[in-house]
C-alpha positions as a Markdown table, in Angstrom:
| # | Residue | x | y | z |
|---|---|---|---|---|
| 1 | Met | -20.2 | 38.6 | 75.4 |
| 2 | Thr | -21.2 | 35.0 | 75.7 |
| 3 | His | -20.3 | 32.7 | 73.1 |
| 4 | Ala | -22.9 | 29.3 | 72.2 |
| 5 | Pro | -20.6 | 26.3 | 73.0 |
| 6 | Gln | -20.7 | 23.7 | 69.9 |
| 7 | Ile | -22.7 | 20.9 | 70.2 |
| 8 | Arg | -22.1 | 16.8 | 69.0 |
| 9 | Ile | -24.3 | 15.0 | 67.1 |
| 10 | Pro | -23.5 | 11.7 | 66.3 |
| 11 | Ala | -23.1 | 10.8 | 62.4 |
| 12 | Thr | -21.1 | 8.5 | 59.9 |
| 13 | Tyr | -19.5 | 10.3 | 56.7 |
| 14 | Met | -19.8 | 7.3 | 54.4 |
| 15 | Arg | -19.2 | 7.1 | 50.2 |
| 16 | Gly | -21.7 | 5.7 | 48.3 |
| 17 | Gly | -20.8 | 5.2 | 44.9 |
| 18 | Thr | -19.4 | 8.3 | 43.4 |
| 19 | Ser | -21.0 | 10.7 | 46.2 |
| 20 | Lys | -19.8 | 11.2 | 49.7 |
| 21 | Gly | -22.7 | 12.3 | 52.3 |
| 22 | Val | -22.9 | 13.1 | 56.2 |
| 23 | Phe | -25.2 | 9.8 | 57.5 |
| 24 | Phe | -27.6 | 10.4 | 60.5 |
| 25 | Arg | -29.9 | 8.5 | 62.8 |
| 26 | Leu | -33.2 | 10.3 | 63.0 |
| 27 | Glu | -33.0 | 9.9 | 66.6 |
| 28 | Asp | -29.7 | 11.0 | 67.2 |
| 29 | Leu | -30.4 | 14.7 | 65.5 |
| 30 | Pro | -31.4 | 17.6 | 67.6 |
| 31 | Glu | -35.4 | 17.1 | 68.8 |
| 32 | Ala | -35.9 | 20.5 | 67.2 |
| 33 | Ala | -33.9 | 18.9 | 63.8 |
| 34 | Arg | -36.0 | 15.9 | 63.3 |
| 35 | Ala | -39.3 | 17.2 | 61.8 |
| 36 | Pro | -39.0 | 18.8 | 58.4 |
| 37 | Gly | -38.6 | 22.5 | 58.2 |
| 38 | Lys | -35.8 | 25.3 | 58.3 |
| 39 | Thr | -34.6 | 24.3 | 61.7 |
| 40 | Arg | -33.4 | 20.9 | 59.9 |
| 41 | Asp | -32.5 | 22.7 | 57.0 |
| 42 | Ala | -30.2 | 25.0 | 59.0 |
| 43 | Leu | -27.9 | 22.3 | 60.9 |
| 44 | Leu | -27.8 | 20.2 | 57.8 |
| 45 | Met | -26.3 | 23.5 | 55.8 |
| 46 | Arg | -24.1 | 24.2 | 59.3 |
| 47 | Val | -22.7 | 20.6 | 59.2 |
| 48 | Ile | -22.1 | 20.9 | 55.4 |
| 49 | Gly | -20.6 | 24.6 | 55.6 |
| 50 | Ser | -23.4 | 26.1 | 53.4 |
| 51 | Pro | -23.5 | 28.6 | 52.2 |
| 52 | Asp | -20.5 | 29.6 | 51.5 |
| 53 | Pro | -19.8 | 32.8 | 49.3 |
| 54 | Tyr | -16.3 | 31.5 | 48.9 |
| 55 | Gly | -17.8 | 28.2 | 47.2 |
| 56 | Lys | -15.5 | 26.0 | 49.2 |
| 57 | Gln | -17.2 | 24.6 | 52.0 |
| 58 | Thr | -14.4 | 25.0 | 54.3 |
| 59 | Asp | -15.8 | 25.3 | 57.8 |
| 60 | Gly | -17.9 | 22.2 | 57.2 |
| 61 | Met | -17.8 | 18.5 | 56.1 |
| 62 | Gly | -19.0 | 19.6 | 52.3 |
| 63 | Gly | -16.4 | 19.0 | 49.8 |
| 64 | Ala | -17.4 | 22.0 | 47.5 |
| 65 | Thr | -19.0 | 19.7 | 44.5 |
| 66 | Ser | -22.4 | 18.4 | 43.9 |
| 67 | Ser | -21.7 | 14.9 | 44.9 |
| 68 | Thr | -20.1 | 15.9 | 47.8 |
| 69 | Ser | -22.5 | 18.5 | 49.7 |
| 70 | Lys | -25.0 | 15.9 | 50.5 |
| 71 | Cys | -26.7 | 14.5 | 54.1 |
| 72 | Val | -28.7 | 11.9 | 54.8 |
| 73 | Ile | -31.4 | 10.8 | 57.4 |
| 74 | Ile | -32.4 | 7.1 | 58.2 |
| 75 | Ser | -34.9 | 6.2 | 60.5 |
| 76 | Lys | -37.4 | 2.6 | 61.3 |
| 77 | Ala | -39.7 | 2.0 | 57.7 |
| 78 | Ser | -42.2 | 4.0 | 58.0 |
| 79 | Val | -44.4 | 1.9 | 55.4 |
| 80 | Pro | -44.9 | -2.3 | 55.7 |
| 81 | Asp | -42.7 | -4.6 | 54.3 |
| 82 | His | -39.2 | -2.1 | 54.4 |
| 83 | Asp | -36.7 | -1.9 | 56.7 |
| 84 | Val | -35.6 | 1.4 | 57.1 |
| 85 | Asp | -36.7 | 5.1 | 55.5 |
| 86 | Tyr | -33.9 | 6.7 | 53.6 |
| 87 | Leu | -34.5 | 10.5 | 53.2 |
| 88 | Tyr | -31.6 | 12.7 | 51.0 |
| 89 | Gly | -30.8 | 16.2 | 51.4 |
| 90 | Gln | -29.0 | 17.6 | 48.6 |
| 91 | Val | -27.4 | 21.2 | 50.6 |
| 92 | Ser | -26.3 | 24.0 | 47.8 |
| 93 | Ile | -23.0 | 25.2 | 48.2 |
| 94 | Asp | -23.4 | 29.0 | 47.8 |
| 95 | Thr | -26.9 | 29.9 | 48.9 |
| 96 | Ala | -28.9 | 28.8 | 52.0 |
| 97 | Phe | -31.0 | 26.0 | 50.5 |
| 98 | Val | -32.0 | 22.2 | 50.9 |
| 99 | Asp | -33.0 | 20.5 | 48.0 |
| 100 | Trp | -35.5 | 17.6 | 49.3 |
| 101 | Ser | -37.0 | 17.1 | 46.1 |
| 102 | Gly | -35.3 | 14.0 | 44.7 |
| 103 | Asn | -33.4 | 10.9 | 45.4 |
| 104 | Cys | -29.4 | 10.3 | 45.3 |
| 105 | Gly | -28.6 | 6.9 | 43.6 |
| 106 | Asn | -25.3 | 6.8 | 44.5 |
| 107 | Leu | -25.5 | 7.4 | 48.2 |
| 108 | Ser | -28.6 | 4.6 | 47.7 |
| 109 | Ser | -26.1 | 2.3 | 47.8 |
| 110 | Ala | -24.6 | 3.2 | 51.4 |
| 111 | Val | -28.0 | 3.2 | 53.1 |
| 112 | Gly | -28.2 | -0.6 | 53.2 |
| 113 | Pro | -24.9 | -0.8 | 54.9 |
| 114 | Phe | -25.4 | 1.8 | 57.1 |
| 115 | Ala | -29.0 | 0.5 | 58.4 |
| 116 | Ile | -26.7 | -3.1 | 59.2 |
| 117 | Ala | -24.4 | -1.5 | 61.0 |
| 118 | Asn | -26.7 | 1.0 | 62.9 |
| 119 | Gly | -29.1 | -2.0 | 64.4 |
| 120 | Phe | -31.7 | -1.4 | 62.1 |
| 121 | Ile | -31.9 | -5.1 | 60.5 |
| 122 | Asp | -32.7 | -7.7 | 63.0 |
| 123 | Pro | -29.4 | -9.7 | 63.8 |
| 124 | Ala | -31.4 | -13.0 | 62.9 |
| 125 | Arg | -31.3 | -11.9 | 59.2 |
| 126 | Ile | -27.7 | -11.2 | 59.3 |
| 127 | Pro | -25.6 | -14.6 | 58.4 |
| 128 | Arg | -22.2 | -14.9 | 59.3 |
| 129 | Asp | -21.3 | -15.3 | 55.5 |
| 130 | Gly | -23.5 | -14.3 | 52.7 |
| 131 | Met | -25.7 | -11.7 | 51.6 |
| 132 | Val | -28.7 | -9.1 | 53.9 |
| 133 | Thr | -31.2 | -8.1 | 51.4 |
| 134 | Val | -32.1 | -4.3 | 52.9 |
| 135 | Arg | -35.7 | -3.1 | 51.8 |
| 136 | Ile | -35.3 | 0.9 | 51.8 |
| 137 | Trp | -38.3 | 3.4 | 51.6 |
| 138 | Gln | -37.2 | 6.2 | 49.5 |
| 139 | Ala | -38.8 | 9.0 | 51.6 |
| 140 | Asn | -37.8 | 12.0 | 49.1 |
| 141 | Ile | -40.3 | 10.2 | 45.9 |
| 142 | Gly | -42.4 | 7.4 | 48.0 |
| 143 | Lys | -40.2 | 4.5 | 46.1 |
| 144 | Thr | -38.5 | 1.5 | 46.9 |
| 145 | Ile | -34.9 | 0.7 | 46.3 |
| 146 | Ile | -33.5 | -3.1 | 47.2 |
| 147 | Ala | -29.9 | -3.6 | 48.3 |
| 148 | His | -28.2 | -6.4 | 48.1 |
| 149 | Val | -25.4 | -5.9 | 50.4 |
| 150 | Pro | -22.7 | -8.5 | 51.3 |
| 151 | Val | -21.3 | -9.4 | 54.6 |
| 152 | Ala | -18.3 | -11.5 | 56.0 |
| 153 | Asn | -17.7 | -12.5 | 59.4 |
| 154 | Gly | -21.1 | -10.9 | 60.5 |
| 155 | Glu | -20.4 | -7.3 | 59.5 |
| 156 | Val | -20.7 | -5.5 | 56.1 |
| 157 | Gln | -18.0 | -6.0 | 53.6 |
| 158 | Glu | -16.7 | -3.1 | 52.7 |
| 159 | Thr | -13.4 | -4.0 | 50.8 |
| 160 | Gly | -13.1 | -6.5 | 47.4 |
| 161 | Asp | -12.1 | -6.2 | 44.0 |
| 162 | Phe | -15.5 | -4.2 | 42.4 |
| 163 | Glu | -14.3 | -1.6 | 40.4 |
| 164 | Leu | -16.7 | 1.9 | 39.4 |
| 165 | Asp | -15.5 | 4.1 | 37.3 |
| 166 | Gly | -15.0 | 7.6 | 39.3 |
| 167 | Val | -14.2 | 6.0 | 42.3 |
| 168 | Thr | -10.2 | 5.6 | 42.9 |
| 169 | Phe | -9.8 | 2.5 | 44.5 |
| 170 | Pro | -12.1 | -1.0 | 44.4 |
| 171 | Ala | -14.1 | -2.4 | 46.8 |
| 172 | Ala | -17.2 | -4.5 | 47.5 |
| 173 | Glu | -20.0 | -4.8 | 45.0 |
| 174 | Ile | -24.0 | -3.6 | 46.0 |
| 175 | Glu | -26.2 | -4.5 | 43.6 |
| 176 | Leu | -29.5 | -2.0 | 44.0 |
| 177 | Glu | -32.5 | -2.6 | 42.4 |
| 178 | Phe | -35.0 | 0.5 | 42.0 |
| 179 | Leu | -38.7 | -0.8 | 41.8 |
| 180 | Asp | -41.2 | 1.0 | 39.9 |
| 181 | Pro | -38.8 | 3.9 | 39.1 |
| 182 | Ser | -41.0 | 6.1 | 37.4 |
| 183 | Asp | -41.4 | 9.3 | 39.3 |
| 184 | Asp | -45.7 | 9.0 | 38.7 |
| 185 | Gly | -46.1 | 11.3 | 41.7 |
| 186 | Glu | -44.8 | 14.4 | 39.4 |
| 187 | Gly | -45.3 | 15.9 | 35.8 |
| 188 | Gly | -49.1 | 14.6 | 35.7 |
| 189 | Gly | -48.6 | 11.1 | 36.5 |
| 190 | Ala | -46.8 | 9.5 | 33.8 |
| 191 | Met | -43.4 | 8.6 | 32.7 |
| 192 | Phe | -43.5 | 10.8 | 30.1 |
| 193 | Pro | -45.2 | 14.1 | 31.5 |
| 194 | Thr | -45.6 | 15.4 | 27.7 |
| 195 | Gly | -46.9 | 12.2 | 26.3 |
| 196 | Asn | -44.2 | 11.7 | 24.0 |
| 197 | Leu | -41.1 | 9.9 | 23.6 |
| 198 | Val | -39.5 | 13.2 | 22.0 |
| 199 | Asp | -40.5 | 17.1 | 22.1 |
| 200 | Asp | -39.2 | 20.4 | 20.5 |
| 201 | Leu | -38.2 | 22.2 | 23.4 |
| 202 | Gln | -38.8 | 26.0 | 23.2 |
| 203 | Val | -36.1 | 28.0 | 25.4 |
| 204 | Pro | -36.4 | 32.0 | 24.5 |
| 205 | Gly | -33.2 | 33.1 | 23.5 |
| 206 | Val | -31.6 | 30.1 | 23.3 |
| 207 | Gly | -33.2 | 27.9 | 20.9 |
| 208 | Thr | -35.5 | 24.9 | 20.1 |
| 209 | Phe | -34.3 | 21.4 | 21.0 |
| 210 | Lys | -35.7 | 17.9 | 20.4 |
| 211 | Ala | -36.0 | 16.6 | 23.8 |
| 212 | Thr | -37.2 | 13.1 | 25.7 |
| 213 | Met | -38.3 | 14.5 | 29.1 |
| 214 | Ile | -38.7 | 11.5 | 31.4 |
| 215 | Asn | -39.6 | 10.7 | 34.8 |
| 216 | Ala | -37.7 | 7.5 | 35.7 |
| 217 | Gly | -35.0 | 7.5 | 38.8 |
| 218 | Ile | -35.4 | 11.4 | 38.9 |
| 219 | Pro | -37.0 | 13.7 | 36.4 |
| 220 | Ala | -34.4 | 13.9 | 33.7 |
| 221 | Ile | -34.3 | 16.1 | 30.1 |
| 222 | Phe | -32.1 | 14.4 | 27.6 |
| 223 | Leu | -30.6 | 16.3 | 24.4 |
| 224 | Asn | -28.7 | 15.5 | 21.5 |
| 225 | Ala | -25.1 | 16.9 | 21.6 |
| 226 | Ala | -25.2 | 17.8 | 18.7 |
| 227 | Asp | -27.9 | 20.1 | 18.7 |
| 228 | Leu | -25.9 | 22.0 | 21.4 |
| 229 | Gly | -22.3 | 22.0 | 19.4 |
| 230 | Phe | -20.9 | 19.2 | 21.2 |
| 231 | Thr | -19.6 | 15.9 | 20.8 |
| 232 | Gly | -20.7 | 14.2 | 23.7 |
| 233 | Thr | -17.1 | 13.1 | 25.0 |
| 234 | Glu | -17.0 | 16.4 | 26.8 |
| 235 | Leu | -14.9 | 16.6 | 30.2 |
| 236 | Gln | -16.0 | 18.5 | 33.1 |
| 237 | Pro | -13.7 | 21.8 | 32.0 |
| 238 | Ala | -15.1 | 21.8 | 28.3 |
| 239 | Ile | -18.4 | 22.8 | 30.5 |
| 240 | Asn | -17.9 | 24.0 | 33.8 |
| 241 | Asp | -15.5 | 26.5 | 32.8 |
| 242 | Asn | -17.6 | 28.4 | 30.0 |
| 243 | Pro | -20.9 | 30.6 | 32.4 |
| 244 | Lys | -22.4 | 31.3 | 29.0 |
| 245 | Thr | -22.8 | 27.4 | 28.4 |
| 246 | Leu | -23.8 | 26.9 | 32.2 |
| 247 | Ala | -26.3 | 29.5 | 31.5 |
| 248 | Met | -27.8 | 28.1 | 28.5 |
| 249 | Phe | -28.2 | 24.3 | 30.3 |
| 250 | Glu | -30.0 | 26.2 | 33.1 |
| 251 | Ala | -32.8 | 27.9 | 30.8 |
| 252 | Ile | -33.2 | 24.7 | 29.3 |
| 253 | Arg | -33.5 | 23.0 | 32.6 |
| 254 | Ala | -35.5 | 25.8 | 34.1 |
| 255 | His | -38.1 | 25.4 | 31.0 |
| 256 | Gly | -38.1 | 22.1 | 30.6 |
| 257 | Ala | -39.4 | 22.2 | 34.4 |
| 258 | Val | -42.2 | 23.8 | 33.6 |
| 259 | Arg | -43.2 | 21.5 | 30.4 |
| 260 | Met | -42.8 | 18.2 | 32.8 |
| 261 | Gly | -45.3 | 20.1 | 35.2 |
| 262 | Leu | -42.5 | 20.6 | 38.0 |
| 263 | Ile | -43.2 | 23.9 | 38.2 |
| 264 | Ala | -45.6 | 26.4 | 37.5 |
| 265 | Ser | -42.9 | 29.0 | 36.1 |
| 266 | Val | -39.3 | 29.3 | 34.7 |
| 267 | Asp | -39.0 | 31.5 | 38.0 |
| 268 | Gln | -39.3 | 28.8 | 40.6 |
| 269 | Ala | -36.4 | 26.8 | 39.2 |
| 270 | Ala | -34.2 | 28.4 | 41.7 |
| 271 | Thr | -35.9 | 26.7 | 44.4 |
| 272 | Arg | -35.7 | 23.5 | 42.8 |
| 273 | Gln | -31.8 | 23.3 | 41.9 |
| 274 | His | -31.5 | 18.9 | 42.3 |
| 275 | Thr | -34.6 | 18.6 | 40.0 |
| 276 | Pro | -35.2 | 17.9 | 36.6 |
| 277 | Lys | -31.3 | 16.9 | 35.6 |
| 278 | Val | -30.2 | 18.0 | 32.3 |
| 279 | Ala | -28.3 | 15.4 | 29.9 |
| 280 | Phe | -27.1 | 15.1 | 26.6 |
| 281 | Val | -26.3 | 12.0 | 24.8 |
| 282 | Ala | -24.6 | 11.0 | 21.8 |
| 283 | Pro | -23.5 | 7.6 | 19.6 |
| 284 | Ala | -20.4 | 5.6 | 20.8 |
| 285 | Gln | -17.1 | 7.1 | 20.0 |
| 286 | Asp | -13.5 | 6.6 | 21.1 |
| 287 | Tyr | -12.7 | 9.2 | 23.8 |
| 288 | Val | -10.3 | 9.8 | 26.8 |
| 289 | Ala | -11.8 | 9.5 | 30.2 |
| 290 | Ser | -10.8 | 12.0 | 32.8 |
| 291 | Ser | -8.7 | 9.8 | 34.7 |
| 292 | Gly | -6.2 | 9.2 | 31.4 |
| 293 | Lys | -8.2 | 5.8 | 30.4 |
| 294 | Arg | -9.2 | 4.9 | 26.9 |
| 295 | Ile | -12.0 | 3.9 | 26.2 |
| 296 | Ala | -12.9 | 2.4 | 22.7 |
| 297 | Ala | -16.3 | 3.1 | 21.3 |
| 298 | Glu | -16.9 | -0.6 | 20.6 |
| 299 | Asp | -17.0 | -1.2 | 24.5 |
| 300 | Ile | -20.1 | 1.4 | 25.5 |
| 301 | Asp | -23.5 | 1.7 | 23.5 |
| 302 | Leu | -23.7 | 5.8 | 23.6 |
| 303 | His | -22.3 | 8.3 | 25.4 |
| 304 | Ala | -24.1 | 10.6 | 28.4 |
| 305 | Arg | -23.5 | 13.5 | 30.4 |
| 306 | Ala | -25.3 | 15.1 | 33.0 |
| 307 | Leu | -25.6 | 18.5 | 34.9 |
| 308 | Ser | -26.1 | 18.6 | 38.7 |
| 309 | Met | -26.6 | 21.5 | 40.8 |
| 310 | Gly | -25.7 | 23.9 | 37.7 |
| 311 | Lys | -22.1 | 21.9 | 36.9 |
| 312 | Leu | -21.5 | 18.7 | 34.9 |
| 313 | His | -21.1 | 16.0 | 37.1 |
| 314 | His | -17.7 | 13.8 | 37.4 |
| 315 | Ala | -19.1 | 10.6 | 36.6 |
| 316 | Met | -22.9 | 9.7 | 36.8 |
| 317 | Met | -25.5 | 10.4 | 39.4 |
| 318 | Gly | -27.2 | 7.1 | 40.4 |
| 319 | Thr | -30.6 | 8.3 | 39.5 |
| 320 | Ala | -29.7 | 9.6 | 36.2 |
| 321 | Ala | -28.6 | 6.4 | 35.4 |
| 322 | Val | -31.4 | 4.9 | 36.1 |
| 323 | Ala | -33.2 | 7.4 | 33.8 |
| 324 | Ile | -30.8 | 6.8 | 31.2 |
| 325 | Gly | -31.3 | 2.8 | 31.4 |
| 326 | Thr | -35.2 | 3.3 | 31.3 |
| 327 | Ala | -34.9 | 5.7 | 28.3 |
| 328 | Ala | -32.6 | 3.5 | 26.2 |
| 329 | Ser | -35.0 | 0.5 | 26.8 |
| 330 | Ile | -37.5 | 2.3 | 24.9 |
| 331 | Pro | -37.7 | 2.7 | 21.1 |
| 332 | Gly | -37.6 | 6.3 | 20.4 |
| 333 | Thr | -36.2 | 8.1 | 22.5 |
| 334 | Leu | -33.3 | 10.1 | 22.3 |
| 335 | Val | -31.1 | 8.0 | 24.5 |
| 336 | Asn | -32.3 | 5.0 | 22.6 |
| 337 | Leu | -31.7 | 6.4 | 19.5 |
| 338 | Ala | -28.2 | 7.4 | 20.5 |
| 339 | Ala | -27.8 | 3.7 | 21.4 |
| 340 | Gly | -28.7 | 2.5 | 17.9 |
| 341 | Gly | -32.5 | 1.9 | 18.4 |
| 342 | Gly | -34.1 | -1.0 | 18.8 |
| 343 | Glu | -35.2 | -2.8 | 22.1 |
| 344 | Arg | -33.0 | -3.5 | 25.0 |
| 345 | Glu | -32.8 | -4.5 | 28.4 |
| 346 | Ala | -29.1 | -2.9 | 29.3 |
| 347 | Val | -27.0 | -0.2 | 28.2 |
| 348 | Arg | -23.5 | 0.8 | 29.0 |
| 349 | Phe | -22.7 | 4.2 | 28.2 |
| 350 | Gly | -19.7 | 6.4 | 28.9 |
| 351 | His | -19.5 | 9.3 | 30.9 |
| 352 | Pro | -16.6 | 11.9 | 32.0 |
| 353 | Ser | -15.0 | 9.2 | 34.3 |
| 354 | Gly | -15.5 | 6.2 | 32.1 |
| 355 | Thr | -18.4 | 3.5 | 31.6 |
| 356 | Leu | -21.6 | 2.4 | 33.4 |
| 357 | Arg | -23.8 | -0.5 | 32.9 |
| 358 | Val | -27.4 | -0.1 | 33.6 |
| 359 | Gly | -30.2 | -2.3 | 33.2 |
| 360 | Ala | -34.0 | -1.5 | 33.0 |
| 361 | Gln | -37.1 | -3.4 | 32.4 |
| 362 | Ala | -39.8 | -1.4 | 30.3 |
| 363 | Lys | -42.8 | -2.4 | 29.0 |
| 364 | Leu | -46.5 | -0.6 | 26.9 |
| 365 | Val | -49.3 | -1.3 | 28.9 |
| 366 | Asp | -52.3 | 0.6 | 27.2 |
| 367 | Gly | -50.3 | 2.8 | 25.5 |
| 368 | Gln | -48.4 | 3.8 | 28.4 |
| 369 | Trp | -44.8 | 2.8 | 29.0 |
| 370 | Thr | -44.1 | 2.1 | 32.6 |
| 371 | Val | -40.8 | 0.3 | 34.2 |
| 372 | Thr | -40.8 | -2.2 | 36.5 |
| 373 | Lys | -37.2 | -2.4 | 37.9 |
| 374 | Ala | -33.6 | -0.5 | 37.0 |
| 375 | Ile | -30.8 | -2.1 | 38.0 |
| 376 | Met | -26.7 | -1.2 | 38.8 |
| 377 | Ser | -24.1 | -2.1 | 40.9 |
| 378 | Arg | -22.5 | 0.1 | 43.1 |
| 379 | Ser | -20.0 | 0.1 | 46.2 |
| 380 | Ala | -19.9 | 2.1 | 49.6 |
| 381 | Arg | -17.7 | 2.1 | 52.6 |
| 382 | Val | -17.2 | 3.9 | 55.9 |
| 383 | Leu | -15.1 | 6.8 | 55.6 |
| 384 | Met | -15.2 | 8.2 | 59.5 |
| 385 | Glu | -17.7 | 7.9 | 62.6 |
| 386 | Gly | -18.2 | 9.7 | 65.5 |
| 387 | Ala | -20.0 | 12.8 | 66.1 |
| 388 | Val | -19.9 | 16.1 | 63.6 |
| 389 | Arg | -19.9 | 19.3 | 65.9 |
| 390 | Val | -21.8 | 22.4 | 65.0 |
| 391 | Pro | -22.3 | 25.7 | 67.1 |
| 392 | Gly | -25.5 | 25.5 | 69.5 |
| 393 | Asp | -26.8 | 28.5 | 68.1 |
| 394 | Ser | -26.6 | 28.1 | 64.6 |
| 395 | Phe | -29.8 | 26.3 | 64.0 |
């Protein structure tokens, strides 16, 4: 019996924000996987180690969490005035599925450094010491991200003293600007697809909840923690160890997706696991983060907890942070009310691993809310580079 040998594919394993993923240059992928489709999906699943009925991804690069089951493909920019195209795939852990419906805000911070290190940026633009501005076309959602990447001695600066809750060690700060982050291509072409800042979301068999449904950074559904029986200070075990609670959130997500116009029926939610996100918010209060760090109510504006791929996230997804910042800047949303109401251009919120500050500039134009920019800081670094190996007959 003959067996196909493994093949080598150049790749870089990177941390971006509180996520990790395998980064590829499009040109380095096997030719059959350079275009969207089943072949590409099969390859990326094999790289990550999915589908894995054991839920561990032992036979791949994935880390068995939504934050570490990710792939990124970088290529030359397909649109004017941009440096690179950035395509993101969220790989399901236990099912044969790659979700291309949204962006990863955390891994967005690693795209600029990868582009600089892999020859996508004109060397003439790279100073010996200073900052390089990388214009990124987020190909999943058709949006622009601007990354401000520090450079030292002509190379990407990765070490530094910037601390990010949810990441153990400090690193160099990378500022990200998400331009026009409203997901105007979905849900009827509006930031608030239902036309309301707050809706009554009916979920058969579960209940009716006040909800802010917004397309900004990523489609998101915000709920009041108290309406769900929570305080808003919950850590992962309180949610993820309770199958009944997880089923409730998935039902809310599915019915919310229908209300937002993202899917036609709740049955389709299984094929769109990455979006929308479900989050719950609460007014600021003292709490203890997962690291044991004590955080005082006066140090934050509100609490926010979000689920990703069916589980409570250990920190906060970058795209969900954009949605939080945007919603907080618009008076009357549940996020804004949890933060105390009124007009604001930035908030600091508490999440399971600590705190995060995000800014957003929103305005009302002809009766419609628009957001011009959301800003936050992250960090990124290369963990390993070289090549991944996969069986040659696996895709």
